[in-house]
N, C-alpha and C positions, 0 to 999 in steps of 0.2 A: 689495223680494226680491218675488220671484212664488211668488203661491200655488201649490200643487203638488197634483194629486190626485194619492191611492194606491188603486187599485184592493181594494176588500175583499170586494165580493161572492162569492158564491159563483159556482164559475167552473164552467159546462157542461162537462159530460164530452166532451161528440163536438167535434173540429175545427169552427173556423167557416168553413175558408176553406182553400183547399188551400197550401200553400208554394212549390208549384215548387222551382226549382235552388238548395237552398240553397247558399252558404257564407260566407265569413269572411274578415275581412282577418288578417294577419300580425299585427300589434298588436291585435287584440282576441282569440288566440286562445292570445297571451301572457298576456294579461293574465286571459283564463278559468282558466289553466292556472297560474297564478298564486295567486290566489283559491278554487284547486279548486273551481271551478263547472266543469260538463260545460253545453253548450250547448244538450243535448238537452232540459233543466230552462228552458232563455228560451227556445225555441222552444216547448214544450209550454203554458207559458204565455201567451205571442202566439198561437198557436194558439189558442186556447180564449177570446181576449178578456180576460184579467187584462191590462192593457196598460203594469203595473206603476207605473212615478212619473212622470205626465206634468202637464201643465198643466192643468185643466180643458176648455179650448177643443179641444186633440188629443185628449182623451178624445172628445169627443163628435163630431170628425171624424171619428174613427175609426169609431164607430159608424155613420155618416153613410156611413164609405165601405163598408162592409158591407154596406149597400141598395145602392148607388150604383157600386159598382167603382171607387175608388180608392185610393192610395196607405195603407199602413197603416204608425202607427208604433208604438214601441212605448219603452221607456226601464226597464232594470234597474240597483238597487242593488247593488254588489258587496260581501262584508266590509270592505275596505280603504275603502270609498266611493267607489271611481273606479262612471262609471258602463259601460252598454253598452245602445248602440239594435240595435232589430230594424227589419230594415223589410222589409214587402213590396210590389213592382212593383204598378201598378194593375191589370195584364192577370195576375196572378199564377202571372208565371211565371220568379218569382223572389226568393230573400227570401236577407238579409246581415245578418250581425251586424257591426258594428263601431261602433272606438269615436268619440263624438263629433267628437274631433282628426282623424280619417279621413275624415268627411266631407268 
């Protein structure tokens, strides 16, 4: 079993990067609706550096990506235990909300 890291630090109030064009897969939108979870809540966490529940290596990669302009990946667990990923492209042109199975 892989060790997961959950961001519990105080998150900065200022966005750390632009989201670009925001999209979501139909399956993700259905899952968010089923869990009464607003997409904007996850986007707000993502853009402020709360990567959710990720592997420590992924968290470190995200922190480095902020400095070097690479892809950012957050993973959030919903009330029913399912996961939603939020991915921002390296050039910050787009951010997508999706289920891991949509990838």
